N, CA, C, O and the ligand as a Tripos MOL2 file, in Angstrom:
@<TRIPOS>MOLECULE
protein
  245   243    62     0     0
PROTEIN
NO_CHARGES

@<TRIPOS>ATOM
      1 N          88.5480  111.0390  121.4360 N.3       1 MET1
      2 CA         87.6100  110.1930  120.7120 C.3       1 MET1
      3 C          88.2140  108.8160  120.4730 C.2       1 MET1
      4 O          89.4070  108.6770  120.2000 O.2       1 MET1
      5 N          87.3850  107.8350  120.5800 N.am      2 SER2
      6 CA         87.8280  106.4930  120.2640 C.3       2 SER2
      7 C          86.6930  105.7490  119.5990 C.2       2 SER2
      8 O          85.5160  105.9940  119.8650 O.2       2 SER2
      9 N          87.0670  104.8500  118.7440 N.am      3 THR3
     10 CA         86.0440  104.0830  118.0540 C.3       3 THR3
     11 C          85.4380  103.0540  118.9890 C.2       3 THR3
     12 O          86.1060  102.5480  119.8910 O.2       3 THR3
     13 N          84.1760  102.7520  118.7690 N.am      4 ALA4
     14 CA         83.4810  101.8090  119.6370 C.3       4 ALA4
     15 C          83.8650  100.3770  119.3210 C.2       4 ALA4
     16 O          83.7900   99.4950  120.1770 O.2       4 ALA4
     17 N          84.2740  100.1590  118.0920 N.am      5 THR5
     18 CA         84.6470   98.8030  117.7010 C.3       5 THR5
     19 C          85.9630   98.8330  116.9440 C.2       5 THR5
     20 O          86.4010   99.8710  116.4480 O.2       5 THR5
     21 N          86.5700   97.6770  116.8740 N.am      6 LEU6
     22 CA         87.8000   97.5170  116.1150 C.3       6 LEU6
     23 C          87.5360   96.5460  114.9690 C.2       6 LEU6
     24 O          86.6070   95.7400  115.0160 O.2       6 LEU6
     25 N          88.3570   96.6390  113.9600 N.am      7 THR7
     26 CA         88.1970   95.7330  112.8320 C.3       7 THR7
     27 C          89.5110   95.0200  112.5570 C.2       7 THR7
     28 O          90.5950   95.5150  112.8680 O.2       7 THR7
     29 N          89.3780   93.8640  111.9750 N.am      8 GLY8
     30 CA         90.5550   93.0930  111.6110 C.3       8 GLY8
     31 C          90.1400   92.0020  110.6410 C.2       8 GLY8
     32 O          88.9650   91.8570  110.3030 O.2       8 GLY8
     33 N          91.1220   91.2480  110.2070 N.am      9 VAL9
     34 CA         90.8640   90.1630  109.2760 C.3       9 VAL9
     35 C          91.4830   88.8890  109.8320 C.2       9 VAL9
     36 O          92.6390   88.8810  110.2550 O.2       9 VAL9
     37 N          90.7140   87.8290  109.8270 N.am     10 CYS10
     38 CA         91.2440   86.5530  110.2930 C.3      10 CYS10
     39 C          92.3560   86.0970  109.3560 C.2      10 CYS10
     40 O          92.1430   86.0340  108.1450 O.2      10 CYS10
     41 N          93.5220   85.7830  109.8780 N.am     11 PRO11
     42 CA         94.6400   85.3670  109.0300 C.3      11 PRO11
     43 C          94.4220   83.9850  108.4130 C.2      11 PRO11
     44 O          95.1040   83.6110  107.4580 O.2      11 PRO11
     45 N          93.4910   83.2460  108.9520 N.am     12 GLU12
     46 CA         93.2500   81.9030  108.4520 C.3      12 GLU12
     47 C          92.2060   81.8900  107.3350 C.2      12 GLU12
     48 O          92.4600   81.3810  106.2420 O.2      12 GLU12
     49 N          91.0290   82.4540  107.6200 N.am     13 CYS13
     50 CA         89.9340   82.3550  106.6480 C.3      13 CYS13
     51 C          89.6310   83.7010  105.9930 C.2      13 CYS13
     52 O          88.7550   83.7890  105.1320 O.2      13 CYS13
     53 N          90.3540   84.7520  106.3980 N.am     14 GLU14
     54 CA         90.2230   86.0840  105.7970 C.3      14 GLU14
     55 C          88.8430   86.6940  105.9690 C.2      14 GLU14
     56 O          88.4300   87.5520  105.1880 O.2      14 GLU14
     57 N          88.1390   86.2490  106.9870 N.am     15 THR15
     58 CA         86.8560   86.8580  107.3200 C.3      15 THR15
     59 C          87.0910   88.2160  107.9660 C.2      15 THR15
     60 O          87.9700   88.3740  108.8130 O.2      15 THR15
     61 N          86.2950   89.1850  107.5540 N.am     16 ASP16
     62 CA         86.3610   90.4860  108.2100 C.3      16 ASP16
     63 C          85.7480   90.3730  109.5940 C.2      16 ASP16
     64 O          84.6280   89.8870  109.7530 O.2      16 ASP16
     65 N          86.4830   90.8210  110.5820 N.am     17 LEU17
     66 CA         86.0200   90.7360  111.9590 C.3      17 LEU17
     67 C          85.8170   92.1270  112.5270 C.2      17 LEU17
     68 O          86.6320   93.0270  112.3260 O.2      17 LEU17
     69 N          84.7130   92.2820  113.2390 N.am     18 THR18
     70 CA         84.4770   93.5040  114.0020 C.3      18 THR18
     71 C          84.3550   93.1010  115.4580 C.2      18 THR18
     72 O          83.5340   92.2580  115.8190 O.2      18 THR18
     73 N          85.1730   93.7080  116.2790 N.am     19 THR19
     74 CA         85.2320   93.2910  117.6750 C.3      19 THR19
     75 C          85.0080   94.4830  118.5950 C.2      19 THR19
     76 O          85.2000   95.6320  118.1980 O.2      19 THR19
     77 N          84.6030   94.2000  119.8200 N.am     20 PRO20
     78 CA         84.6490   95.2480  120.8360 C.3      20 PRO20
     79 C          86.1010   95.6190  121.0690 C.2      20 PRO20
     80 O          86.9980   94.8810  120.6630 O.2      20 PRO20
     81 N          86.3500   96.7500  121.7160 N.am     21 PRO21
     82 CA         87.7310   97.1600  121.9510 C.3      21 PRO21
     83 C          88.5570   96.0710  122.6220 C.2      21 PRO21
     84 O          88.1860   95.5360  123.6670 O.2      21 PRO21
     85 N          89.6740   95.7600  121.9990 N.am     22 LEU22
     86 CA         90.6060   94.7770  122.5410 C.3      22 LEU22
     87 C          91.9580   95.4430  122.7010 C.2      22 LEU22
     88 O          92.2360   96.4740  122.0900 O.2      22 LEU22
     89 N          92.7830   94.8450  123.5230 N.am     23 VAL23
     90 CA         94.1410   95.3300  123.6590 C.3      23 VAL23
     91 C          95.1010   94.2270  123.2390 C.2      23 VAL23
     92 O          94.7320   93.0560  123.1470 O.2      23 VAL23
     93 N          96.3210   94.6230  122.9910 N.am     24 GLU24
     94 CA         97.3290   93.6540  122.5770 C.3      24 GLU24
     95 C          97.4420   92.5340  123.6060 C.2      24 GLU24
     96 O          97.4850   92.7710  124.8140 O.2      24 GLU24
     97 N          97.4870   91.3190  123.0940 N.am     25 GLY25
     98 CA         97.6340   90.1690  123.9690 C.3      25 GLY25
     99 C          96.3240   89.4670  124.2710 C.2      25 GLY25
    100 O          96.3130   88.3250  124.7300 O.2      25 GLY25
    101 N          95.2100   90.1610  124.0100 N.am     26 GLU26
    102 CA         93.9220   89.5070  124.2150 C.3      26 GLU26
    103 C          93.6660   88.5190  123.0890 C.2      26 GLU26
    104 O          94.2480   88.6250  122.0090 O.2      26 GLU26
    105 N          92.7990   87.5690  123.3500 N.am     27 THR27
    106 CA         92.4820   86.5720  122.3460 C.3      27 THR27
    107 C          90.9800   86.5380  122.0960 C.2      27 THR27
    108 O          90.1710   86.7780  122.9920 O.2      27 THR27
    109 N          90.6380   86.2330  120.8590 N.am     28 ILE28
    110 CA         89.2460   86.0100  120.5020 C.3      28 ILE28
    111 C          89.1930   84.7670  119.6220 C.2      28 ILE28
    112 O          90.2130   84.2970  119.1170 O.2      28 ILE28
    113 N          87.9990   84.2550  119.4530 N.am     29 ALA29
    114 CA         87.8130   83.1250  118.5530 C.3      29 ALA29
    115 C          87.1450   83.6210  117.2830 C.2      29 ALA29
    116 O          86.1380   84.3270  117.3320 O.2      29 ALA29
    117 N          87.7130   83.2450  116.1480 N.am     30 CYS30
    118 CA         87.1080   83.6230  114.8810 C.3      30 CYS30
    119 C          85.7570   82.9210  114.7590 C.2      30 CYS30
    120 O          85.6780   81.7060  114.9380 O.2      30 CYS30
    121 N          84.6940   83.6700  114.4570 N.am     31 PRO31
    122 CA         83.3660   83.0510  114.3630 C.3      31 PRO31
    123 C          83.2230   82.1350  113.1510 C.2      31 PRO31
    124 O          82.3240   81.2970  113.1000 O.2      31 PRO31
    125 N          84.1030   82.2990  112.1890 N.am     32 GLU32
    126 CA         84.0130   81.4850  110.9760 C.3      32 GLU32
    127 C          84.7660   80.1680  111.0990 C.2      32 GLU32
    128 O          84.1950   79.0980  110.8850 O.2      32 GLU32
    129 N          86.0520   80.2480  111.4450 N.am     33 CYS33
    130 CA         86.8620   79.0330  111.4640 C.3      33 CYS33
    131 C          87.1520   78.5630  112.8870 C.2      33 CYS33
    132 O          87.7950   77.5340  113.0950 O.2      33 CYS33
    133 N          86.6640   79.3380  113.8710 N.am     34 MET34
    134 CA         86.7920   78.9570  115.2830 C.3      34 MET34
    135 C          88.2390   78.9200  115.7670 C.2      34 MET34
    136 O          88.5350   78.3990  116.8430 O.2      34 MET34
    137 N          89.1180   79.4700  114.9700 N.am     35 LEU35
    138 CA         90.5090   79.5220  115.3880 C.3      35 LEU35
    139 C          90.6640   80.5700  116.4880 C.2      35 LEU35
    140 O          89.9640   81.5820  116.4950 O.2      35 LEU35
    141 N          91.5730   80.3220  117.4030 N.am     36 THR36
    142 CA         91.8690   81.3080  118.4340 C.3      36 THR36
    143 C          92.9140   82.2800  117.9010 C.2      36 THR36
    144 O          93.9760   81.8840  117.4210 O.2      36 THR36
    145 N          92.5850   83.5520  118.0000 N.am     37 LEU37
    146 CA         93.4740   84.5970  117.4770 C.3      37 LEU37
    147 C          93.9130   85.5030  118.6110 C.2      37 LEU37
    148 O          93.1060   85.8850  119.4580 O.2      37 LEU37
    149 N          95.1750   85.8410  118.6260 N.am     38 ARG38
    150 CA         95.6920   86.7730  119.6140 C.3      38 ARG38
    151 C          95.9590   88.1090  118.9390 C.2      38 ARG38
    152 O          96.4800   88.1730  117.8260 O.2      38 ARG38
    153 N          95.5920   89.1620  119.6330 N.am     39 VAL39
    154 CA         95.8300   90.5020  119.1120 C.3      39 VAL39
    155 C          97.3190   90.8200  119.2080 C.2      39 VAL39
    156 O          97.8930   90.8570  120.2960 O.2      39 VAL39
    157 N          97.9230   91.0470  118.0630 N.am     40 GLU40
    158 CA         99.3340   91.3700  118.0290 C.3      40 GLU40
    159 C          99.5660   92.8740  118.1170 C.2      40 GLU40
    160 O         100.5100   93.3460  118.7520 O.2      40 GLU40
    161 N          98.6780   93.6070  117.4630 N.am     41 GLU41
    162 CA         98.8950   95.0370  117.3480 C.3      41 GLU41
    163 C          97.5570   95.7240  117.0870 C.2      41 GLU41
    164 O          96.6900   95.1700  116.4110 O.2      41 GLU41
    165 N          97.3970   96.9050  117.6150 N.am     42 VAL42
    166 CA         96.2170   97.7080  117.3320 C.3      42 VAL42
    167 C          96.6910   99.0530  116.8010 C.2      42 VAL42
    168 O          97.3530   99.8100  117.5110 O.2      42 VAL42
    169 N          96.3530   99.3430  115.5590 N.am     43 VAL43
    170 CA         96.7770  100.5900  114.9360 C.3      43 VAL43
    171 C          95.5620  101.2800  114.3270 C.2      43 VAL43
    172 O          94.9500  100.7620  113.3920 O.2      43 VAL43
    173 N          95.2160  102.4430  114.8570 N.am     44 ASP44
    174 CA         94.1090  103.2270  114.3250 C.3      44 ASP44
    175 C          92.8300  102.4060  114.1870 C.2      44 ASP44
    176 O          92.1210  102.5020  113.1860 O.2      44 ASP44
    177 N          92.5520  101.6130  115.1900 N.am     45 GLY45
    178 CA         91.3130  100.8500  115.1910 C.3      45 GLY45
    179 C          91.3540   99.5910  114.3490 C.2      45 GLY45
    180 O          90.3460   98.9050  114.1810 O.2      45 GLY45
    181 N          92.5460   99.2940  113.8180 N.am     46 HIS46
    182 CA         92.6800   98.0760  113.0200 C.3      46 HIS46
    183 C          93.5370   97.0710  113.7700 C.2      46 HIS46
    184 O          94.6160   97.3850  114.2730 O.2      46 HIS46
    185 N          93.0180   95.8530  113.8250 N.am     47 LEU47
    186 CA         93.6890   94.8130  114.5840 C.3      47 LEU47
    187 C          94.5590   93.9520  113.6860 C.2      47 LEU47
    188 O          94.1910   93.6360  112.5540 O.2      47 LEU47
    189 N          95.7080   93.5810  114.2040 N.am     48 SER48
    190 CA         96.5180   92.5590  113.5610 C.3      48 SER48
    191 C          96.4600   91.3210  114.4480 C.2      48 SER48
    192 O          96.7190   91.3890  115.6490 O.2      48 SER48
    193 N          96.1200   90.2070  113.8460 N.am     49 PHE49
    194 CA         95.9720   88.9700  114.6140 C.3      49 PHE49
    195 C          97.0910   88.0050  114.3080 C.2      49 PHE49
    196 O          97.6790   88.0050  113.2270 O.2      49 PHE49
    197 N          97.3600   87.1860  115.2980 N.am     50 ARG50
    198 CA         98.2400   86.0470  115.0810 C.3      50 ARG50
    199 C          97.4940   84.7990  115.5420 C.2      50 ARG50
    200 O          96.8410   84.7970  116.5850 O.2      50 ARG50
    201 N          97.6010   83.7610  114.7610 N.am     51 MET51
    202 CA         96.9830   82.5020  115.1460 C.3      51 MET51
    203 C          97.6750   81.9450  116.3800 C.2      51 MET51
    204 O          98.9020   81.9350  116.4730 O.2      51 MET51
    205 N          96.8790   81.4880  117.3100 N.am     52 VAL52
    206 CA         97.4380   80.8710  118.5010 C.3      52 VAL52
    207 C          97.6050   79.3850  118.2400 C.2      52 VAL52
    208 O          96.6640   78.6910  117.8540 O.2      52 VAL52
    209 N          98.8000   78.9250  118.4570 N.am     53 GLU53
    210 CA         99.0650   77.5000  118.2800 C.3      53 GLU53
    211 C          98.3040   76.7090  119.3340 C.2      53 GLU53
    212 O          98.5040   76.8830  120.5370 O.2      53 GLU53
    213 N          97.4420   75.8500  118.8580 N.am     54 VAL54
    214 CA         96.7300   74.9800  119.7810 C.3      54 VAL54
    215 C          97.6360   73.8140  120.1230 C.2      54 VAL54
    216 O          98.2530   73.1940  119.2570 O.2      54 VAL54
    217 N          97.6930   73.5400  121.4010 N.am     55 GLN55
    218 CA         98.5690   72.4650  121.8430 C.3      55 GLN55
    219 C          97.9820   71.1100  121.4440 C.2      55 GLN55
    220 O          97.0440   70.6140  122.0680 O.2      55 GLN55
    221 N          98.5390   70.5420  120.4240 N.am     56 LEU56
    222 CA         98.1140   69.2310  119.9610 C.3      56 LEU56
    223 C          99.1740   68.2070  120.3250 C.2      56 LEU56
    224 O         100.3130   68.5390  120.6560 O.2      56 LEU56
    225 N          98.7660   66.9760  120.2510 N.am     57 ARG57
    226 CA         99.7360   65.9280  120.5250 C.3      57 ARG57
    227 C         100.8470   65.9640  119.4730 C.2      57 ARG57
    228 O         100.6020   66.2010  118.2900 O.2      57 ARG57
    229 N         102.0270   65.7310  119.9220 N.am     58 ASP58
    230 CA        103.1590   65.6530  119.0170 C.3      58 ASP58
    231 C         103.2190   64.2500  118.4290 C.2      58 ASP58
    232 O         103.5030   63.2770  119.1270 O.2      58 ASP58
    233 N         102.9490   64.1680  117.1490 N.am     59 TRP59
    234 CA        102.9290   62.8650  116.5040 C.3      59 TRP59
    235 C         104.2890   62.4840  115.9560 C.2      59 TRP59
    236 O         104.4060   61.5630  115.1470 O.2      59 TRP59
    237 N         105.3020   63.1820  116.3890 N.am     60 GLY60
    238 CA        106.6580   62.8030  116.0230 C.3      60 GLY60
    239 C         107.1090   63.3810  114.7010 C.2      60 GLY60
    240 O         108.0250   62.8590  114.0650 O.2      60 GLY60
    241 N         106.4650   64.4610  114.2860 N.am     61 GLN61
    242 CA        106.8560   65.0730  113.0140 C.3      61 GLN61
    243 C         108.1760   65.7920  113.1260 C.2      61 GLN61
    244 O         108.6530   66.3640  112.1460 O.2      61 GLN61
    245 ZN         88.8030   82.6180  110.6890 Zn       62 ZN62
@<TRIPOS>BOND
     1     1     2 1
     2     2     3 1
     3     3     4 2
     4     3     5 am
     5     5     6 1
     6     6     7 1
     7     7     8 2
     8     7     9 am
     9     9    10 1
    10    10    11 1
    11    11    12 2
    12    11    13 am
    13    13    14 1
    14    14    15 1
    15    15    16 2
    16    15    17 am
    17    17    18 1
    18    18    19 1
    19    19    20 2
    20    19    21 am
    21    21    22 1
    22    22    23 1
    23    23    24 2
    24    23    25 am
    25    25    26 1
    26    26    27 1
    27    27    28 2
    28    27    29 am
    29    29    30 1
    30    30    31 1
    31    31    32 2
    32    31    33 am
    33    33    34 1
    34    34    35 1
    35    35    36 2
    36    35    37 am
    37    37    38 1
    38    38    39 1
    39    39    40 2
    40    39    41 am
    41    41    42 1
    42    42    43 1
    43    43    44 2
    44    43    45 am
    45    45    46 1
    46    46    47 1
    47    47    48 2
    48    47    49 am
    49    49    50 1
    50    50    51 1
    51    51    52 2
    52    51    53 am
    53    53    54 1
    54    54    55 1
    55    55    56 2
    56    55    57 am
    57    57    58 1
    58    58    59 1
    59    59    60 2
    60    59    61 am
    61    61    62 1
    62    62    63 1
    63    63    64 2
    64    63    65 am
    65    65    66 1
    66    66    67 1
    67    67    68 2
    68    67    69 am
    69    69    70 1
    70    70    71 1
    71    71    72 2
    72    71    73 am
    73    73    74 1
    74    74    75 1
    75    75    76 2
    76    75    77 am
    77    77    78 1
    78    78    79 1
    79    79    80 2
    80    79    81 am
    81    81    82 1
    82    82    83 1
    83    83    84 2
    84    83    85 am
    85    85    86 1
    86    86    87 1
    87    87    88 2
    88    87    89 am
    89    89    90 1
    90    90    91 1
    91    91    92 2
    92    91    93 am
    93    93    94 1
    94    94    95 1
    95    95    96 2
    96    95    97 am
    97    97    98 1
    98    98    99 1
    99    99   100 2
   100    99   101 am
   101   101   102 1
   102   102   103 1
   103   103   104 2
   104   103   105 am
   105   105   106 1
   106   106   107 1
   107   107   108 2
   108   107   109 am
   109   109   110 1
   110   110   111 1
   111   111   112 2
   112   111   113 am
   113   113   114 1
   114   114   115 1
   115   115   116 2
   116   115   117 am
   117   117   118 1
   118   118   119 1
   119   119   120 2
   120   119   121 am
   121   121   122 1
   122   122   123 1
   123   123   124 2
   124   123   125 am
   125   125   126 1
   126   126   127 1
   127   127   128 2
   128   127   129 am
   129   129   130 1
   130   130   131 1
   131   131   132 2
   132   131   133 am
   133   133   134 1
   134   134   135 1
   135   135   136 2
   136   135   137 am
   137   137   138 1
   138   138   139 1
   139   139   140 2
   140   139   141 am
   141   141   142 1
   142   142   143 1
   143   143   144 2
   144   143   145 am
   145   145   146 1
   146   146   147 1
   147   147   148 2
   148   147   149 am
   149   149   150 1
   150   150   151 1
   151   151   152 2
   152   151   153 am
   153   153   154 1
   154   154   155 1
   155   155   156 2
   156   155   157 am
   157   157   158 1
   158   158   159 1
   159   159   160 2
   160   159   161 am
   161   161   162 1
   162   162   163 1
   163   163   164 2
   164   163   165 am
   165   165   166 1
   166   166   167 1
   167   167   168 2
   168   167   169 am
   169   169   170 1
   170   170   171 1
   171   171   172 2
   172   171   173 am
   173   173   174 1
   174   174   175 1
   175   175   176 2
   176   175   177 am
   177   177   178 1
   178   178   179 1
   179   179   180 2
   180   179   181 am
   181   181   182 1
   182   182   183 1
   183   183   184 2
   184   183   185 am
   185   185   186 1
   186   186   187 1
   187   187   188 2
   188   187   189 am
   189   189   190 1
   190   190   191 1
   191   191   192 2
   192   191   193 am
   193   193   194 1
   194   194   195 1
   195   195   196 2
   196   195   197 am
   197   197   198 1
   198   198   199 1
   199   199   200 2
   200   199   201 am
   201   201   202 1
   202   202   203 1
   203   203   204 2
   204   203   205 am
   205   205   206 1
   206   206   207 1
   207   207   208 2
   208   207   209 am
   209   209   210 1
   210   210   211 1
   211   211   212 2
   212   211   213 am
   213   213   214 1
   214   214   215 1
   215   215   216 2
   216   215   217 am
   217   217   218 1
   218   218   219 1
   219   219   220 2
   220   219   221 am
   221   221   222 1
   222   222   223 1
   223   223   224 2
   224   223   225 am
   225   225   226 1
   226   226   227 1
   227   227   228 2
   228   227   229 am
   229   229   230 1
   230   230   231 1
   231   231   232 2
   232   231   233 am
   233   233   234 1
   234   234   235 1
   235   235   236 2
   236   235   237 am
   237   237   238 1
   238   238   239 1
   239   239   240 2
   240   239   241 am
   241   241   242 1
   242   242   243 1
   243   243   244 2
@<TRIPOS>SUBSTRUCTURE
     1 MET1         2 RESIDUE 1 A MET
     2 SER2         6 RESIDUE 1 A SER
     3 THR3        10 RESIDUE 1 A THR
     4 ALA4        14 RESIDUE 1 A ALA
     5 THR5        18 RESIDUE 1 A THR
     6 LEU6        22 RESIDUE 1 A LEU
     7 THR7        26 RESIDUE 1 A THR
     8 GLY8        30 RESIDUE 1 A GLY
     9 VAL9        34 RESIDUE 1 A VAL
    10 CYS10       38 RESIDUE 1 A CYS
    11 PRO11       42 RESIDUE 1 A PRO
    12 GLU12       46 RESIDUE 1 A GLU
    13 CYS13       50 RESIDUE 1 A CYS
    14 GLU14       54 RESIDUE 1 A GLU
    15 THR15       58 RESIDUE 1 A THR
    16 ASP16       62 RESIDUE 1 A ASP
    17 LEU17       66 RESIDUE 1 A LEU
    18 THR18       70 RESIDUE 1 A THR
    19 THR19       74 RESIDUE 1 A THR
    20 PRO20       78 RESIDUE 1 A PRO
    21 PRO21       82 RESIDUE 1 A PRO
    22 LEU22       86 RESIDUE 1 A LEU
    23 VAL23       90 RESIDUE 1 A VAL
    24 GLU24       94 RESIDUE 1 A GLU
    25 GLY25       98 RESIDUE 1 A GLY
    26 GLU26      102 RESIDUE 1 A GLU
    27 THR27      106 RESIDUE 1 A THR
    28 ILE28      110 RESIDUE 1 A ILE
    29 ALA29      114 RESIDUE 1 A ALA
    30 CYS30      118 RESIDUE 1 A CYS
    31 PRO31      122 RESIDUE 1 A PRO
    32 GLU32      126 RESIDUE 1 A GLU
    33 CYS33      130 RESIDUE 1 A CYS
    34 MET34      134 RESIDUE 1 A MET
    35 LEU35      138 RESIDUE 1 A LEU
    36 THR36      142 RESIDUE 1 A THR
    37 LEU37      146 RESIDUE 1 A LEU
    38 ARG38      150 RESIDUE 1 A ARG
    39 VAL39      154 RESIDUE 1 A VAL
    40 GLU40      158 RESIDUE 1 A GLU
    41 GLU41      162 RESIDUE 1 A GLU
    42 VAL42      166 RESIDUE 1 A VAL
    43 VAL43      170 RESIDUE 1 A VAL
    44 ASP44      174 RESIDUE 1 A ASP
    45 GLY45      178 RESIDUE 1 A GLY
    46 HIS46      182 RESIDUE 1 A HIS
    47 LEU47      186 RESIDUE 1 A LEU
    48 SER48      190 RESIDUE 1 A SER
    49 PHE49      194 RESIDUE 1 A PHE
    50 ARG50      198 RESIDUE 1 A ARG
    51 MET51      202 RESIDUE 1 A MET
    52 VAL52      206 RESIDUE 1 A VAL
    53 GLU53      210 RESIDUE 1 A GLU
    54 VAL54      214 RESIDUE 1 A VAL
    55 GLN55      218 RESIDUE 1 A GLN
    56 LEU56      222 RESIDUE 1 A LEU
    57 ARG57      226 RESIDUE 1 A ARG
    58 ASP58      230 RESIDUE 1 A ASP
    59 TRP59      234 RESIDUE 1 A TRP
    60 GLY60      238 RESIDUE 1 A GLY
    61 GLN61      242 RESIDUE 1 A GLN
    62 ZN62       245 GROUP 0 **** ****
């Protein structure tokens, strides 16, 4: 048996997310904050996300 959907929480805006089955390394876009999230871990149908660093210009910080 496997669940049809997975759940997780956006690390940025803390929106509850329900997704189709994903595997580690896949990315989705948060529908709320539009951030790109990469699946770090899938445990018992619960996803752990990591924010993907968007390549921005280096302003010399
Ligand atoms: Zn979000």
